[in-house]
Every structure is written in C-alpha cells, then in structure tokens.
N, C-alpha and C positions, 0 to 999 in steps of 0.2 A: 304744472309739469307732470309727466307721467313716465313710469319705467315698466317695462316687461321683460322677463327673462324666462323663456318657456322652451319645451321640446315638444315635438309631434311626430307620430309614425306616419309613414307613407309606404305604399306597396312597391316592392323591389321588382321592377319590370324586367331586370336581367335574370330573374330566377324562373322565368317562363319561356316556353318556346312554342311557336304555332306550327303545328304539323297537320296538314290536310284539314284546315279550318277548325282544328280542336286545339285547346291550349293544354300544355303538359307542364306541370310543376317539377322543376329539376330537384329541389330539395325543400323540405319543410322547416329546415333549420333557420333559413333566413328569408321568410316570407315578407318581412317588413324591415325597413331601414328607419333610422331616426335622424331627424334634422333639428337644430337648435337655433332659436332666433332671440336676438337681444335688441331692444329698441328703447330710445330715450329721446324726449323732446317736449316742445311746447305743445299744448292742446288747443291753442288758439293762433289763427293766422295773424292777427293784428291786435293791439291794444292802444288805447288813447289815454293820455294823461298830461298833467302840467310839465312834469319833468321826472317824477319818481314812479317807477314800476315796481310793483310788489310781485315777486315770484314765490309760489307756494308749491309744496310737495307733500299732499295728504297721504297718510299711510295706506288708505285703501286704493290709491292710484300707483302703488308699488306692487306689481304682481310678479312674484317669484315662484314659479312652478318647478324649477329644478331644485336639487338639493342644496346647491351652493347659496351663500348669502352675500350681501354687499358689505364689504369691509370699509371701503373709502369712496366718496364721491366728491370730486373736485370740479368746479364749474368756472369757466370765464365767460361773463355776460357781455362781452364786446366792449368792455369799458376799461381795459388795461389792467384789471385786477383779477387774480384767481381767488375764488371763495371755497373754503372746505364746507361742505354741506352734511356729509356723513363721515364719521371718524370712528374706527374700531367698532363698526357695526351700529353705531348710534347716531341718530340725527342731533346735530348741534343746535339747530334751530328750526322752527316750523316754516318761517317765512324769511325772505331776503329782499331787502329794499335796495334798488339800483337806480341811481340818477343818471340821466342821459342829457346831453346838451343840444343834441340835434335829432330830428326825426330820421327815419329810414330803416332799412333792414338791419337787424342785429343779429350777428351770427354767434350763437351761443355754443360754446364747445364743452362737452362733458367728458370726463375721464373717471371710468368706474373700475375700481379693483375689487375683485371678488375674493372670497376667503380661500379659494383654491389657487390663488396667485395670478389668475387670468386677468388681463388689462384690456378693457374695451373703451374705445374712443368714438365719439360721434358728434357731428355738428348739426344743429337745428337753427332755422332762421325764423324770426318774428318781426313783423312790421310795427315798429313803434311810431305812433303819430302823436306829436306834441301840440298843445294849444295853450293860449294865454288865459289866465283867470281874469285879467283886466279888460278883456274884450270878447265880444262873441265870435271875432274873427279868428280862425285857426292859424297857427304859425306856418302851416303848410299851404297857405293861400296861393304861393308862387309854385306852379307846377314843377315837379322833379322829372316829369316826363312830358314831352311835347311833340304833337303831330305836325308835320309840314306836308299837307295834301292840298289839292286843288290849287287855288291862287297862291298859297304860300309855298307850294312845292317848286320843283325845278323844271323850267323850260330852257332848253339849250340855246345858246346864242349862236352857235355854229350849226346850220343845217346840214343834212346829209341826203344825197340822192341815191336811191337804191339801184342795184344793178339792172332791174327791169322796170324802173320807174320814170315818169316824164318829169316830175317836179321834185324838188328838194323838200324835205320835211324836217321839223325840229324834234329831237328826242325828248322825253319827259321821264321824271322819276318822282317819287314821293318817299319821305323818310320820317323816321321817329327818333327822337334824341332821348336817351336815357342818361340824364345829367349825373355827373360823379357826385358822390356823397361825401367827399372830402371838403370841396369848396362851396357846395350848395346844401342848404338845409331848409328851404321853403320860407325863410324870412325875408329874402330879397329876390330880386330877378335872378333866375338860374342862368348860368353862363358856361360856355364851353372853354375848357383850358387844356385838355389833354385828349384828343379825339382818337377813337378807333372807328373806322367805317367798315361795315360788313355788307357786301352786296349780295343780292339774290341771284339765283342761277336761272336755268331754262325753266320757264313757267308759262307754257301756252294757255291762253284764256285767263290768265292772271287769277288762278285759283288759290295760290298761296299768298295770304295776306300778311301783314307785318306783325299783328298781335291779335288776340282774341276778341278785342272790341273794334277792330277795323271793320269798315262797311264791306259787306259781302262775305265776312268770314264764315266758313262752315267747319263744324267740328271735325268732320271726317278728313278735312285737308289741313294738316298741321301748319300753324303759322310759323313765320321765320323765328319769332321769338321762342316758341315751343321747341323748335329743332335745336336750340342752344343748350338744352339740358344735357348733362353727362354725368357720369358716376365717377366721383373721385376715389370711392372704395365701394365694395358691395353693399355697404349699408349707408352711403353718404352720397345722395344725388342733389346736384345744384345746378342752377341755370348760369351759364357762362356770362350773360349779360349782367346779372346781379353780382357775380364775383368780381368781374372787371370794374364795376362802377363803386365797389364798396370802398370805404376809407382806406383800407390796406393798399389798394392799387390806384384808385382815383382816376380812372379812365371815364371819359364821356363816350358812351357806346351808341353809335348811329347805325341803325338797321335801314337798309335801302330796298325799296320795292320798284320794279319797273312795270307800270300799268300795261305796257306792251311787251310782255315777258318773252316773246319769241320774235321780236322785230330784229332788223339788221343789227349785229354787234357794234358796228361803227357808230350807228345813230344813238344807241344807248350809251355808248362811250362818250359822246359829245355832252350828254346830260351829266355824266360823271365829272367831266371837266369843269362844267358850271358849278357842280356841288363843291369840288375841291376849291374853286375860287371863292365860293360863298364862306365855306368853313374857315379858309385861311384868313379871310377878312375879318371874321369874328375873333379869331385868335389875336390878330393885331390890335383890334379894338379892346379886347379884354386884357392886353398887356402880357399875353402869354408868348413864350418863345419856344414852346413845344412844336414838334413836328407830327405829321399825320402818319397813322398805321392804317394801311389799306389791305383788306382781306377779300380775296375773290374766290368763292367756292364754284366749282364747275364752269358754267358759261361766264359767271361773274369774274373768273380769272382772266378769260380772254378780253372781256370789256375793260377790266382795269388795267391790263397789259397795254392795250391799244391807247387807252386814255393817257396813261403815264408816258408812253413812248411819243405819242403825238405832241404832248405839251413840251417834252424836251426837244424835239425836232423844231418846233415852232418858237422855242425860246421863252415859253411860259413856265412860271415857277409853280410847281405842284407841292413843294415843301413836304415831300413824303420821305420818311426815313427808312421805312420797312414796308415791303410788298410780300404778301403771302398769297401763292397761288395754291388752292386747296383742290387737288384732284381735277385739274382743268385740262380740256383736250387740246393741247397745243398742236399736236399732230393729228387731231380728229377724234370723234366719238363713234360708238357703234350700236346699232340696234340691228339684230338679224334680219337679213333680207326676207326670210320666211315670215317673220312677224309682220313686216310691212306688207308682203304679199297677201297674207291672210286677211288683213284689214281692207286692203284694196278689193280683194275678191268678193268678201261679204258685203262691203259697202257699195261699190260701183257696179259690180256685176250682179250681186244678189239683191241690190236696192234695200239693204238694211241701214236705215238712217243713222242709228248709233255707231256702227262700224265706219260709216262714210265720214261722220263728223269726227271720229277719233283719227282716222287717217289724215284728214285735212288739217286738224289741229296739230298733230304731232309731226307730220312729215312734209307738209306743204308750206309751212312757215319759213320765213327767210332764214332765221337762225338755224333751224334743223338742216336746211339745205346747205348752209355755210359749214356745219360741223360734221355731218355724217360722212364717214369714209365710204361706206357701201350704200348705194341708193337705187331704187327702182326708177331711174331717171325719166323714162317716157311716161310714168304715172304721175308726173308732176307738171303737166303741161302748162297750167296757169302761171308758173313761175319760172319758165325757161327763159334764157337770154340768148341773144343772137351770136352763137359760137358754134364752130364745127362740133357735132356730137360723136364723131367717130375718130378719135385721136389714136395714132399707133402707141404701143406700150412696150417698153423693154425690147424693142426690136421686133415684136410680133406684128404681122401685117394688119392693116385695118379691117380686112375682111372678117376678123373675129367679131366685129361690131356691126355686122350688117343688120342684126336685130337691134333696133334702137333701145330695147328694153335693157340691154346689158351695158349701155354707154355710161351709166352713172356709177359703175363698180370701180373699186380702187382709186378713189379720189378723182374720177374723170367726169363727174357732173360738172358742167359749165359753172354752175354756181359755186360749187366747191373749189374749183380751180381758181376762179376769180378771188375768192376769199383767201386762199393759200398764198397767192401772189401779194395780196394786201398785207398779210401777216409777215411775210418775208420782208417786204419793204419797211414795215413798222419796226420790226426787230423786237428788242427787249429794252426796258428803261435801264439806264446806267446809274443814276444817282442813288436810288434806294438800295438797301440790302435786300436780296431777293432769296426768298425761302419757298421750297415746294413741299407740300404735304401730300403724300400718295397713299392711296387705299390699297393698291395691288402690291403683289410680291415682286421680288427681283431674283427669285431662285427657280424659275421655270415651272411654276405651278399652274397647270392649266385650269381655267375657270369652267365650272359647270359639267363638262363632259369631254367627249372626243370629237374629232372632225366627223362630219357627216352623220352625227347621231340624231335620232328622233328626239326632240325635247318637249313636244306636246301633241297630243292626238285626242280628237273628239269624235265620238259617235253618238248621235241622237236619233231616237225612234219615236214613233207615234204609239198610241195605245194599242193599235193592232200589230205592232212589231215592224213597221215599215221604217227604213232608214230614211230620214229627212236631211240630216247633216252629216257630212264626214269631212274631216280636216286633219291633215298630217304636216307637221312643220319639222324641218331638220336644219341643223347647222351646216355652214359651208364646209366643203371638203378641204383637204390639204391643197396647197397651190397647184394650179393647172390641172386639177382633176374635176370632173363633173359629177354632179348628183342631183337628184330630184329634191329641191328644197321645200317644195309645197305641193300638196295635192288636196283638191277640194271638190266637194259635191254638195249642191243645195237644191232640194226639190221644192219648187215654188207651187207646184200643183200636181195632179195625178199624172199628166203627161209632159210636164215642164220641169226639166232638171238641167241645172247648169253644172258643168264640169270643167275643171281647169287644172292642168298640171304645169309646174314651173321648174324647169331644169336650169342650173347655173354652173359654169365653170369658174372656179375661184381663180381670178387672174392677178391676185395680190401675192407677190412672192415673199411677202413678210409673214404669211401665215393665215390661218383662218381667224378673222377678227373676232368671231364669236366665242372663242375659247382661249385666246392668248391671256397671259397674266395680266391682271389689272383690276381696277375697281368694278364692282358688279352692279347690275340693275335687275329688277324682277319683272321684266316685261311679259314673260310667259304667264306669271301669276296675275298680273293686271289684265291681261286678255281673258284668262280663265274667269276671273270675277265678273268682268263686264258680259262675257257670253253667257255665263250662268245666270246672271240677273235677267238678261233679255230672254233666255229660254224659259225661266220661271214665270215670266210674264206672258209667254206665248202659249196659248191653250192647245196648240198643235203638238207640242212636244211633251211627251209623257215621261220619258226616261232618257238620261244622257250619262255617258261615262267619259272620264278623262283617263288617259293612260300615257306612259312614258314622260311623266311630269319632271322636267328639270327647271326649276324656277329661276335660276340665275344664269347670266351670260356676261361676257366681258363688255363692259360699257365704256370705260375710260382706260384703255390700255396703259400700262406702266410706262412704257416707252414714250407714249403720247403726253402723259402728265409731267414726265421728266424733260420733255422738249429736247430730246437728243439732237445734237447738231447733225449727225449723220445717221438717220434712221433706217437706212437700207440694209437691214439685216433681219433674221427671223426674230419677231418681237417676243417669242417665248424663249430665247436664249438666256442663259444664266448671266445676269448683270449685277450679281452680288459683289460689287467692289466699290471703291471710293471714287464716285463718277465726277466729284469736284476736283479731286487731285489730278485725274486723268484728263481733265478738260473736255469731257464729252458732253456736258450739259451747261446751260447758261446760268444756273442758280449758284448762289454762294453757299447753300447748304440745303439739305433735304431730309425728310423724315418719312419713314414708311410704317 
C-alpha cells in the first residue's frame, strides 16, 4: 500500500491577458496558485494466494510533503471488518493479514484523519485470485466472465424485412457476461441469478467492441466496458460493471454488442428478444425468481423499447421489471445538415474517399435514416423507398419541395416516416417500470451557439499561397427562415475547381434542431480531426486554418429523449416542471 499527501504550484492563467498578441501580467502578487493532492491505495492490480493476503505499508511509501501528519488510518479490506492501522500518529503494526473466502475484486476503503482535523476517504480495488495448495488447478478455473460470440452468440428466431429489402434477414448480437461475485467464486460453474442487460448504441462499422480483449478492438475506440467508468467523487473512479457485480450488489452484468451496429432497429430488436428468452431460461434453470433490468443508451433505447413492446403485444413474457432509456431519440436525433453536406461535397463531388466512406457509414445506414430528423434525402439514393418524396407540411404547398434535396427535412424522409409510424404502432412497454435518463437541460439552454451561426470554417493553402480548400458550415436558421448552411470549394487541379453552395429553409416549426436543448455530440470536432489527418497526409496542402470552431451541437433533443406525447411546440421552451405528474411523458420517472 502507499500514501501521498502533497501540494504543487501551477501558473494562474487568470492573472494574464492577451493584448495584440502580447501577454500582460495583471499582478505579481498571485502569479502562482497551489493545489493539493491526496491519494492512497494498493500498488498492485492483483495478488494470488491460498486465502491469506498480507497488506503492508512501508514507511518509505508514506509521502507527506505538506506540514500536516496522519493522526489516524482506518481500513476496511472488504471483509466486513474495520482495522486501525495508524493511531495517534503511530503505526500499530507493519503488516495486516486478511483472509478471503472467494476470489474477485476487493474494494478496500481507507479513512485518513490528519492532525489538522481533515478527514479523507478513498476506495481502491485489488483483484484477489485464490488457488488451492492441494492441486495445481486454480480455484478460479471456472470463468467469472464469459463471451458469447460467433456460434454461441444470438441469432434471432424472428426475421425482419427492411423497408427497401427483398428478403427477410435475422438479427444478430454478441454479449459478454460479468457474473456476480456474490454467488460465483470460480469453484463451480458460474451462473446468472440477477441480470442487468446493457445494450450498445449506434455504432456503424462496429468499431466499439465489448471490452479490450475483443477481436478487432482498437485503443482509440473505447470499448463498451471502458465507457462504464465514472467518478463517484473527484478522487474515486470506478467501473460501473465492477460495482454492480460486487458482493454488495450481486448483479450479473451483460454487455451487448450488435455486429451490425447501424442495421434496422427492428431487426436488432428481434435479436434482443431472443437474448431475453435465453437469459430468462437460464434464470429458471438456476432457480432464480429475479427479473431483468434492461438499459438502452441512445439507439439501444429504441431497440429495447421496440423489443419489449413487441413481446407484450405478442403475449411473450420478457420478465423485465425495469427499463431505462438513456438519452434515446424517441422523437429523433440530429446531425447538422451542414455537416452532412460537407462530407457529401468532399466525398462524392470532390472524390475524397475518406469523406465518401464517412458519409456512407454514418448517413446512408438504415438506422441513421430511421433516426435523423433532418436529412439530405436526395443524397441517400441507395436507401430510398417507394414513397412520395414531396409531402405537404403544416398547410404549406408541396411546391416548397420541388427541389428533391429538401424532401428529407423535418422528419419527411420516407425512411424516417416509415419508422415513426412503426414506433407509434409499437408504443411503449407497460409491464416494466420506465425511467428516462436525459443528458440535456429543461430550462431553455440552447446548445453550442445561435441559429444560423457559423460553427466550422476551413481554409487550406498550397506552399505558394493558393487556396485549395474552402468550406464553411452553419447551423440551420430559426423556423421558416433561409440561410446558406454550407459553402465549399475544392481545387482538383490548376483549372479544375468544384464549388457548391447549399441554402436551406428551416421548415421545422419546433426550432433549429442544431441548437435546441438536449444531449450534445462533437460532430464538428470529429470532422476537423478527420480532415486535418487527411490534409497532413496530402503533400499539396502546406497550411490550413480552422475558424469559428463550435464543437458541440444538439444531438438528442431533451423533448425527444423524454418522448413527449405532444411534441408540437418549440423544443427550446422551458419544460422544467414535473412532467410525470402533468402526464406529458410516458415514463414513470426521469432524471436529468
């Protein structure tokens, strides 16, 4: 074990100001500020033993650089007992022997009282691996985590035929079980008794794997397991999976990945139905009367909603007591039209393969076309379905849609309309308790900027100073006002330049989806990184500048994630009231 209590100085940035590219120090009295850090924990990630673990705290591992001293140190080694290690400033013992009965993560809690009266608390975890002295076989021979992929994964029994498909296909999913550490210790076959199922969200190309050892995992793309880390306090970070499966809570955590992470939502829902039936079969076989908790973040909320509703309508038992919709786009998601236009311009008109692939992956997939409120509909030709592309809207004549490129705005993509009708027919499940978790505000806080504002601008030049790339992207304007959302120029040669301007009228009376209150996404930053990488690899570009950088936009509007029964109002209105009591949303409770 080790302890550090120290202070360090850092430069006070508020004490300087930049005037005409020169720095001016406001005062020499507070050039530096001081921060303090205290940390305590195990210096090993795991230990192996028969049952007895010896914890030590060498004096040279106690680093106290502040004036204060440790008066008392109390430790709970996750064995139900509190042990005093330091009392009145003196170590009572050098080593502490702790006996454990089962393998697994042990959550060791430290309480440090300093001589100035300050109390510091921190939790550290260590993986204890027990083995038998009578055999070369480890007690943890039965896995406490298990992958169900390939032939052991899920193939839906119920096929689904997509809107533009000739044949029905069966959905698939793979999952990993993190068995609970209350009933499972590695000495016998691990079993599921108290399941929490967490689904993945929108993942075109299946770049987000379940965990770090999954086939195809790349470090730059955080796994589902890694995304479960959170801070319980500024100095205490833990993984939600490890916390839920600990003996204290005793849940079996099941992380689900969809290999076709942008396939039809209904098809992936059929695979979730198959998973629920499998897990419930295991619960019955294991003699458990527990019910399932099902969590669906983002698109996973739509998949789980459809699966549960489908099962109830068909008289199938899903045995789910709690369904959590985590920032899910029940009334649709949003990616700025200008961002879609930029990728289409450079990919299809400028013949830049990386941009073309990014456009196809993110915007031509079935799930994207089902969820996006605003779409460049004419740019998605391979996925169109046979429906009239020019519907009237709010009494406005259809001649507003003579340009087919505008037909996908405000939910009027045929794909989007078809899916909205499907969701309406499905409704919401009735049996489980329904909770919505929302990332956005309810107090009219606009996201990112203002309507019509430039959020990303690029200028790239050759070594001789000639402009080879110009691109400007703007948010949609207020309802029924037109603006130029995208302007682009790309020089393919000395006399060959491609130019394209795109003007759009915001025909959505609910507001500019780009800036309404809601959960955010960093599409402009993603575009900037991808374009910067491409230009760095292109010998023709010598210098490029990014301007008007606003890195976030509204991705899942709050009204959408709360699934208002009647969404026909300005989505940036103040909705900071008890929406359950007023009967405006289908959830039993919600948190923001």
